[in-house]
C-alpha positions in Angstrom: 28.1 -47.9 58.2 24.7 -47.7 56.5 21.3 -46.1 57.1 18.3 -44.8 55.1 18.9 -42.9 51.9 16.5 -41.0 49.6 17.7 -41.1 46.0 16.0 -38.5 43.8 16.0 -39.4 40.2 16.4 -43.0 41.2 14.4 -44.3 38.3 16.8 -42.6 35.9 20.1 -43.7 34.4 22.6 -42.7 37.0 20.2 -42.7 40.0 19.1 -46.3 39.4 22.6 -47.6 39.5 23.3 -45.6 42.7 20.2 -47.1 44.3 21.5 -50.6 43.4 24.9 -49.8 44.9 23.3 -48.5 48.2 21.1 -51.7 48.5 24.2 -53.9 47.9 25.9 -52.1 50.8 23.1 -52.7 53.2 21.2 -49.3 53.0 17.5 -48.8 53.1 16.6 -47.1 49.8 13.7 -44.8 48.9 13.5 -43.5 45.4 11.8 -40.2 44.5 11.1 -39.7 40.8 8.4 -38.0 38.7 9.1 -40.5 35.9 9.4 -37.6 33.4 12.6 -39.1 32.1 13.1 -42.2 34.3 11.3 -45.6 34.1 9.8 -47.5 37.0 11.4 -50.7 35.7 14.8 -49.1 36.5 14.0 -48.9 40.2 15.7 -51.9 41.8 13.8 -54.5 43.8 14.2 -53.7 47.5 13.8 -49.9 47.0 10.5 -48.1 47.8 9.3 -45.8 45.0 7.6 -42.5 45.6 6.3 -40.6 42.5 6.6 -36.8 43.0 8.1 -33.7 41.4 11.1 -32.4 43.4 9.5 -28.9 43.3 6.3 -30.2 45.1 5.3 -29.9 48.7 5.1 -33.7 48.8 8.8 -34.0 48.1 9.7 -31.5 50.8 7.4 -33.3 53.3 8.9 -36.7 52.5 12.3 -35.4 53.5 11.0 -33.5 56.5 9.3 -36.6 58.0 11.1 -39.6 56.5 14.0 -39.9 59.0 16.6 -40.1 56.2 20.3 -40.2 57.0 21.3 -39.2 53.5 19.7 -37.3 50.6 21.3 -38.3 47.3 20.1 -35.8 44.7 20.2 -36.9 41.1 16.9 -35.6 39.7 17.6 -32.8 37.3 17.1 -31.1 33.9 20.3 -32.6 32.3 20.3 -31.3 28.8 22.7 -28.3 28.0 20.6 -27.6 24.8 17.4 -27.4 26.8 19.0 -25.0 29.2 20.2 -22.7 26.4 16.7 -22.7 24.8 14.7 -22.5 28.1 16.9 -21.2 30.9 13.9 -20.5 33.2 12.8 -24.2 33.1 16.4 -25.3 33.8 16.6 -23.0 36.8 13.1 -24.0 38.0 14.0 -27.7 38.2 17.7 -27.5 39.0 17.6 -24.7 41.6 14.0 -24.2 42.8 13.5 -27.9 43.0 16.9 -28.5 44.8 16.2 -25.7 47.3 12.8 -27.3 48.1 14.6 -30.6 48.9 17.3 -28.9 50.9 14.6 -27.1 53.0 12.9 -30.5 53.7 16.3 -32.1 54.5 17.0 -29.4 57.0 13.6 -29.8 58.6 14.0 -33.6 58.7 17.4 -33.8 60.3 19.1 -35.3 57.3 22.8 -35.8 58.1 24.3 -35.5 54.7 23.3 -34.3 51.2 25.1 -35.6 48.1 24.6 -33.4 45.1 25.1 -34.5 41.4 27.1 -31.6 40.0 29.0 -31.5 36.8 32.8 -31.2 36.3 32.1 -31.2 32.6 30.5 -27.8 32.6 31.2 -25.8 35.8 34.9 -25.2 34.9 34.0 -23.8 31.5 36.9 -24.1 29.0 39.7 -24.6 31.5 43.3 -23.7 31.2 44.5 -26.8 33.0 43.4 -30.3 31.7 42.9 -32.7 33.5 41.2 -30.0 35.6 41.4 -30.1 39.5 38.5 -29.1 41.8 40.2 -25.8 42.7 40.2 -24.5 39.1 38.4 -21.3 38.3 34.7 -21.7 37.6 33.4 -20.4 34.3 30.3 -22.2 33.1 29.2 -21.2 29.6 25.7 -22.6 29.6 22.7 -22.0 31.9 22.9 -25.7 32.8 26.5 -25.2 34.1 25.3 -22.1 36.0 22.5 -24.0 37.7 24.9 -26.8 38.7 27.4 -24.3 40.2 24.6 -22.4 41.9 23.4 -25.6 43.4 26.8 -26.1 45.0 26.5 -22.6 46.6 23.0 -23.4 47.9 24.3 -26.7 49.3 27.0 -24.9 51.2 24.9 -22.1 52.4 21.8 -24.1 53.5 24.0 -26.8 55.0 25.6 -24.3 57.3 22.2 -22.8 58.1 20.2 -26.0 58.5 22.9 -28.3 60.0 23.6 -30.9 57.3 26.9 -31.8 55.5 27.0 -31.3 51.8 29.2 -33.1 49.2 29.2 -32.2 45.5 30.1 -34.9 43.0 31.4 -33.3 39.9 31.0 -35.8 37.1 32.7 -36.1 33.8 30.6 -37.7 31.0 28.9 -40.7 32.5 28.0 -43.6 30.3 26.6 -47.2 30.7 23.4 -49.3 30.6 20.0 -47.5 30.9 21.4 -44.3 29.3 18.7 -42.7 27.1 19.9 -42.6 23.5 17.3 -39.9 22.8 19.0 -37.6 25.3 21.6 -35.1 24.0 23.6 -35.8 27.1 24.6 -39.3 26.2 26.8 -39.4 23.1 28.1 -42.9 23.7 24.5 -44.3 23.9 23.6 -42.2 20.8 26.4 -43.7 18.8 25.7 -47.3 19.9 22.0 -47.0 19.1 22.7 -45.5 15.7 25.2 -48.2 14.8 22.8 -50.9 15.9 20.2 -49.3 13.6 22.6 -49.1 10.7 22.7 -45.3 10.7 25.4 -42.8 10.2 27.0 -41.0 13.2 26.5 -37.3 13.4 29.6 -35.4 14.5 29.2 -31.8 15.5 32.0 -29.4 14.7 35.3 -31.0 13.6 35.0 -33.9 16.1 38.2 -33.0 17.9 36.5 -31.8 21.0 37.4 -34.1 23.9 35.5 -35.6 26.8 36.3 -37.8 29.8 34.0 -40.8 29.9 33.4 -42.6 33.2 31.4 -45.8 33.6 28.1 -45.5 35.6 28.9 -48.3 38.0 32.1 -46.6 39.0 30.1 -43.4 39.6 27.6 -45.4 41.8 30.4 -46.8 43.9 31.8 -43.3 44.5 28.4 -42.1 45.8 28.2 -44.8 48.4 31.8 -44.0 49.5 30.9 -40.3 49.7 27.9 -41.1 52.0 30.1 -42.0 55.0 33.5 -40.4 54.4 34.6 -37.6 56.7 33.8 -34.3 54.9 37.1 -32.5 54.2 37.5 -29.4 56.4 37.4 -25.9 55.1 34.5 -23.6 54.3 35.4 -22.9 50.7 33.3 -24.3 47.9 35.8 -26.8 46.6 36.5 -28.5 50.0 33.6 -31.0 49.9 33.7 -31.4 46.1 35.0 -34.4 44.2 35.7 -34.9 40.5 34.4 -38.3 39.4 36.1 -39.2 36.1 39.0 -41.1 34.5 41.4 -38.2 33.7 41.6 -39.6 30.1 40.7 -37.4 27.2 39.0 -39.0 24.2 37.8 -37.0 21.2 34.6 -37.6 19.3 36.3 -39.1 16.2 38.2 -41.5 18.5 35.0 -42.3 20.3 33.2 -43.2 17.1 36.1 -45.4 16.0 36.2 -47.2 19.3 32.5 -47.8 19.4 32.7 -49.2 15.8 35.5 -51.6 16.7 33.9 -52.9 19.9 30.7 -53.5 18.0 32.4 -54.9 15.0 30.6 -52.4 12.7 31.8 -50.1 10.0 31.4 -46.4 11.0 30.1 -43.8 8.6 30.1 -40.2 9.9 28.5 -37.0 8.8 29.5 -33.6 10.1 27.2 -30.9 11.4 27.8 -27.3 12.6 29.2 -27.0 16.2 26.6 -26.5 18.9 26.2 -23.4 21.1 27.5 -23.7 24.7 29.7 -26.8 23.9 33.2 -27.1 25.4 36.2 -27.8 23.3 38.0 -30.1 25.8 37.2 -31.6 29.1 39.0 -34.0 31.4 39.0 -34.0 35.2 41.8 -34.6 37.7 40.7 -37.4 40.1 43.6 -37.2 42.6 41.4 -35.9 45.4 38.8 -38.7 45.0 41.6 -41.2 45.1 43.1 -39.7 48.3 40.0 -38.9 50.3 37.3 -41.3 49.0 39.7 -44.1 48.3 38.0 -44.3 44.9 39.3 -44.8 41.4 37.6 -46.1 38.3 37.8 -49.8 37.9 36.1 -50.3 34.5 38.1 -50.0 31.3 36.2 -47.9 28.7 35.9 -50.9 26.2 34.5 -53.1 29.0 31.9 -50.5 29.9 31.1 -50.1 26.3 30.5 -53.9 25.9 28.0 -53.8 28.9 26.2 -50.9 27.3 25.9 -52.7 23.9 24.7 -55.8 25.6 22.0 -53.8 27.4 20.9 -52.2 24.2 20.6 -55.5 22.5 18.6 -56.9 25.4 16.3 -53.9 25.3 15.7 -54.3 21.6 14.3 -57.9 22.1 
């Protein structure tokens, strides 16, 4: 089954890969992006591009009149540090903008809304690792609060306006087109610094862990989530899926692996730990396997090689 999908943030890192995956599966794709972070060259051939801010009347109108089957929402303020320094901006984009889109989706008869949430932040510092969807929620940054709040808006407005909502709770996504200037992409930052012959900066003791999932696996999960039967139950976690690998990798191990794959000597320098940063994070993906029929298919090293190849191509 396919239809017409609006991908917000479709000129960005994750959104552009999702747009490609929809096109490959026979969907009609419209991309909505204000190009504040994304690049028009990332929008795949075959997708129609609309430039607008998700907080704008134009974005709401596009959903209200566009006859979309699915809204796939990936436009966001994505930087934890920005949310700590400017929580009002984070809330304005990630909540006011999202609610504007949900209002348009309700008016336009959109069938399903897929929301890019974050399993890396909404669970806080969890007791159970890998962490299942039903774990207590305890975000420790404004960004995490805005993502969890987005899930509540999705549930409430879905019930009120008549659309189904699915929350995709990502681990740390990496792959081609990830911005090395963004605080959110440590894998890309390490690759770009090694290519430039620079030292790698490690915050804290480097033993904090993350769960790294390749962007093409994430894109495939989004297409599957567009047509799967939404799990029953009115609670928040019923229509939510962790999208991850369930493998923990600490920052020092990450630096070592990046160096080995690139064939480069790694020099590290240590900096103070950062406010709002989790000590360990890994997500349980049993539910995504059972319900979506999804599991990651890219080994970390293979994904890393694709990322390195993309960087080298970009540098030409």
